[in-house]
C-alpha positions as CSV (number, residue, x, y, z in Angstrom):
1,M,92.4,97.0,100.1
2,A,93.5,98.9,103.3
3,A,92.1,97.9,106.9
4,A,88.5,99.6,107.5
5,V,88.5,102.4,109.7
6,P,85.5,101.3,112.5
7,S,82.1,101.7,111.8
8,R,81.3,103.1,115.2
9,M,83.2,106.7,113.8
10,L,81.0,106.3,111.0
11,P,77.8,107.4,110.3
12,D,75.7,104.5,109.7
13,G,76.1,103.0,105.9
14,L,79.3,105.2,105.4
15,E,82.8,102.6,104.9
16,L,86.3,103.8,104.7
17,A,89.1,102.2,103.7
18,R,92.4,103.8,104.0
19,D,95.3,104.2,101.5
20,A,92.8,101.7,98.7
21,I,95.2,102.8,95.9
22,T,99.3,103.1,96.2
23,P,100.8,106.7,95.8
24,E,101.3,105.3,91.9
25,Q,98.5,104.6,91.3
26,E,96.8,108.0,92.4
27,A,99.6,109.5,90.4
28,R,98.1,108.4,87.4
29,L,94.6,108.8,88.8
30,I,95.4,112.4,88.8
31,E,97.1,112.6,85.7
32,A,94.2,110.9,84.2
33,C,91.7,113.1,85.4
34,A,93.2,116.2,84.0
35,R,92.9,114.9,80.7
36,C,88.7,114.7,81.5
37,D,88.2,118.0,80.3
38,L,86.7,119.0,83.3
39,A,83.8,121.5,83.3
40,Y,83.1,124.4,85.7
41,Y,79.2,123.0,88.3
42,E,76.8,125.5,86.0
43,Q,73.8,125.2,89.2
44,D,75.9,126.7,91.9
45,P,78.0,129.5,90.5
46,G,81.0,131.3,92.5
47,N,82.0,127.9,93.7
48,P,85.2,126.7,92.1
49,R,84.9,123.0,91.6
50,S,84.7,121.1,88.0
51,R,83.3,117.3,87.2
52,K,83.0,115.6,83.5
53,S,80.6,112.3,84.0
54,F,81.1,109.8,82.2
55,G,78.4,106.8,81.3
56,W,75.6,108.5,82.8
57,E,74.4,112.1,82.6
58,Y,72.3,113.8,84.6
59,D,70.2,117.1,83.6
60,I,69.1,118.1,87.1
61,A,66.7,120.7,85.6
62,G,65.0,118.0,83.8
63,D,65.1,115.8,86.6
64,R,66.0,113.0,83.6
65,F,69.1,111.0,82.4
66,S,70.9,110.5,79.4
67,L,73.7,107.8,77.9
68,G,77.3,110.1,78.3
69,D,80.6,109.8,77.6
70,P,82.1,105.6,78.2
71,V,84.1,105.5,81.5
72,P,87.4,105.4,80.1
73,E,89.8,103.1,80.4
74,A,92.9,104.9,82.3
75,F,89.9,104.5,85.1
76,H,88.7,100.7,84.5
77,G,91.4,99.5,87.4
78,V,89.8,101.9,89.9
79,R,86.2,100.9,89.2
80,A,87.3,97.1,89.5
81,L,88.7,98.6,93.3
82,A,85.4,100.1,94.0
83,A,83.4,97.4,92.7
84,E,85.1,94.7,95.2
85,F,85.3,97.6,98.4
86,S,81.3,97.5,97.7
87,G,80.6,93.9,96.6
88,V,78.7,94.6,93.5
89,A,80.1,93.2,90.1
90,E,82.5,95.4,88.0
91,R,79.8,95.2,85.1
92,D,76.3,96.6,88.0
93,I,79.0,100.1,88.2
94,V,77.9,102.4,84.8
95,D,78.5,105.9,85.9
96,C,81.5,107.3,87.0
97,M,81.7,110.6,88.0
98,V,85.4,113.3,88.6
99,I,85.4,116.6,90.8
100,H,88.4,118.2,91.0
101,Y,87.7,120.9,94.0
102,E,90.0,124.0,94.2
103,P,91.2,125.7,97.3
104,G,87.7,127.2,99.1
105,A,85.2,124.8,96.9
106,L,82.1,123.2,98.8
107,I,80.4,120.3,99.0
108,Q,76.5,121.9,99.4
109,P,74.4,120.1,101.2
110,H,72.4,117.3,99.2
111,Y,70.2,114.3,99.0
112,D,71.6,111.7,96.2
113,K,68.5,110.5,93.9
114,P,67.5,107.2,95.1
115,V,68.5,105.7,92.0
116,F,71.8,106.0,93.2
117,D,71.7,103.5,95.6
118,Q,75.5,102.9,96.4
119,I,78.3,106.0,95.9
120,V,82.1,104.8,96.2
121,G,84.4,108.0,96.5
122,L,87.9,107.8,96.1
123,S,89.6,111.0,97.7
124,L,93.3,112.1,95.6
125,A,95.9,114.5,95.9
126,S,94.7,114.9,99.2
127,D,92.6,114.7,103.0
128,C,89.5,116.4,103.4
129,E,86.5,117.1,106.0
130,M,83.2,115.8,105.0
131,V,80.6,116.5,107.2
132,F,77.7,113.7,107.1
133,S,74.0,115.1,108.3
134,K,70.6,113.7,108.8
135,P,67.4,115.6,108.3
136,A,66.2,117.5,110.5
137,E,62.4,115.3,111.2
138,L,65.8,112.3,111.7
139,G,67.7,114.7,114.6
140,G,69.7,116.8,112.4
141,E,72.9,115.4,113.7
142,E,76.2,116.1,111.9
143,I,79.3,113.9,111.7
144,S,83.0,115.3,110.5
145,V,84.8,113.1,108.7
146,T,88.6,113.7,107.8
147,L,88.5,111.2,104.3
148,P,92.5,110.7,103.8
149,R,94.0,110.8,99.9
150,R,93.8,107.6,98.7
151,A,90.8,106.4,100.5
152,M,87.6,105.3,99.3
């Protein structure tokens, strides 16, 4: 795996490794993502992003989980890399979400559920900016981080 970005430049708890996958792996993953039957996110109308969950489905309205489709074999290799990157056993990565952000799409401000102890992302196809912020009661500071394509 590629060298990590110095942690002093990132928000607490965020690690970033550039070139976590090769351009060839990226191309195969983009093809696999295109076969995932992505659906627009109904909780965020007008925001051009689509997604598909594997492993577990989370129902926002009911605040509950249910068993979803298994993680496709095309993503098993990247699951192994994510396990290595995060220091967990591959068998402990039980959820995978593919999200496609069209030009102009936003990641709305949110806090992930505590059940998602660690979240590993992989940027494909282009670099993007992600803003990480603390709640007002913790200072409210914001840090903008460039997530390069093929970075984890």
